[in-house]
Phi, psi and omega in degrees: 000138182285147175283132183289119182280161176287134181277109180273352182086357181280135178259181177245053178090006182237137180289154178299138181298139176285163179303133178092354181259009182296323180296322178295317179297320178300317179297321179294321178297313180300317179296323178296318179296318178301316180298314182292321177296318180294322181288318185269337179079006178195174179259006187299318184270356185288128176226162176299321181294323178295319179293317180300317179297322180294323182275330183090037179228176175278149181300320179300335181297331182294327183290350172289342184241331184223134184287327185199181181298324180300313178299323177301309183295315181298319179294322181293330182263351186302321180297325180293315178296320179296321178296318179298312181296323178296321178292323176296317181294319180295320180294320179296320181296328180280349187280351182097198188269344181289123186295322181290323175298326177295317177295319177300320179296321176298316180297318177299315183298321178299311182295317182294322176300314181295319184283330181272342181229061187301323180295312177298318184296321180297318179294326182284323192225351188239001174241156184287128175258168182305137178283132179232162176292153183307329184293342183262342190295335179293346178269000179296138182298343177291348180300334181290334178293309181294326178296324179293319177294319181296319179296319179294321178293323177298318178297323178299313181294321181293335181261014171108354177285152178261134177249120180287350180232157172302151186304316181299317180289320180297319180295317181291323178297314179298314180300313179298320180294316180297319178299317178298320180298312182287332177294320176296319177301317183288322190268329187258310182200150180208103174210187185298322180293325178293320177298315180299315179299317181300319180289323177294321178294323176298318176303312181299322180293315178300315182293335178281339182261342181231108185261134183287165186301336180280352178096357179271121182288340184262152175283354174285142182294337176227156179282099183288150179294339176210165181234173177298322179296317181296325178293319179295319179295319179301321179294323178292327183278344181293139178299139179290134178284139180291000000 
């Protein structure tokens, strides 16, 4: 964490903000951090001085709005997490009244956001962010993602579905699985067939965590010997013909 410097009042070529313009300056600071994170691909090189130079202010001026680098990064990424959660909520609302279908729709929306916005997703979940003490991690803007999954799982349980894991663990397990799926999509291969497979795998994960009242984990009326996902995987594993 950077040591907070003494504010000498010296600027970097920019006049001091007038009364009532603090919100505008805060937005400019956040926009500068977003630009630098996108340019550098991580928060490792981010400093208060770098941000101040990008905005055209003195570094101490930033501390009027943000306590440290962690708050800067979290604020810069908060809009992205909010956008993801909004898309998850909208997808669930379109899914109808069945709670498990709603959770499945959330999982699809998560994967589609990641696959359609790979640059944003990497900054949100695949690059190292500032390390903080455990007491602060609950304030990370990503908490809204897990909260959305927990709420959907709670609705599943309330409407008669069986959960083999406690809600908190089930939500974290689902989130970790979806992240692993899209990370493989990003790092190994990414085309239409990969997107289709990712969504089928998401369905399978939801169905393994939310069991219908009849005891069948799948939304299929019978346990089929294979699924669309298994067929796609088999095709990927088949040796390429010369």
